[in-house]
N, C-alpha and C positions, 0 to 999 in steps of 0.2 A: 550545270543544269540541276534543277531542283527535283528531288525524288517525288514521284506522284504515286499515290496509293492506288489500290485496285479499284476503288470507288471514285477516283478522280480528285480527291481532296487530300491534303496533308494533315493528318491528325496524330496526336501522341498515342502510343500504344497499339496502333494498327501496323500491320505488316506492309512495308512500302515496296513498291516494285520499281526497279531501275532497269536499265538495259541489260545488266548482267544477271538478273534474276531477283528473287525475293530476298530482302534484307530486313531483319527485325529492327524496330526503332530503338533509339538509345534508351528510352524509358523502360522498354520491355527487357532489355539486356540487364539494366541495373536492378530491376525487380527480381530477376532470377538469382542474382548474387546476394541479395539481402536476406536477413533472418528476421523471423517474427518472434515476439516475446516482450518481456519487460527489461528495463535497465537493471544492471547488477547493482545491488545496494548492500550496505553492511547489515549484519544481523541486528535485530533489536536488542536493547540492553536487557540483561538477565534480571529476573526478579530479585529483590533484596531478601535475604534470608536471615533468620535469627536463630538463637540456640534451640536445639531440639530437646525434647523431654521436659519442657517447662510446664508448670501447673498454674492455674488461676491463683492470684494473690489474695482473693477474698477468703475470710475465715470459713472453714467447713466446706469449701468448694474444691473438688478434686478434678475439675475439668482439665484435660490435657490441651495445651495451646498448640496451635499450628506453628510450624516453623516460619510461616509468612505473616503471622500476627505480630505486629510490633508492640502491642500494648501488653501490660502485665496482668490484665484481667480478661475473662471470657466475655462473650457478648451480653450475658445477663448482668454482670457486675460492673461493666465498664461505664463510667460516667458519660453523660452526653457531651458531644463535641460540637463546636460551632460549624455550621455548614458554609462551605465556600463554593458557590456555583461556578461551573466551568463552561466554556463554550462562548459563542458569540453574544455580545451584550446587545440589548435592545436599544433602539434610538430613544431619545428623550420624549419625542412626540408620541411614540408607540407605547411607552411605559405608563 
């Protein structure tokens, strides 16, 4: 015999009534045993570090360089670098 809900239809998530009394649906039982949140992932890669206590390589410049700056010059004396765009490329029709 199929379980019939209080409202006369069988629906997921509703409390179903049988001859023995009220029985929670299978979906409701599973929802109570589940956890919310995000999947466990590994930590992101640590930032690359360079020697501490470095100074700009330009003559007469005493700017202390950051341990995260991989270049030998400060921002004022560093030569221009070519730009490499990142991200999604545009389609040929849109370009």
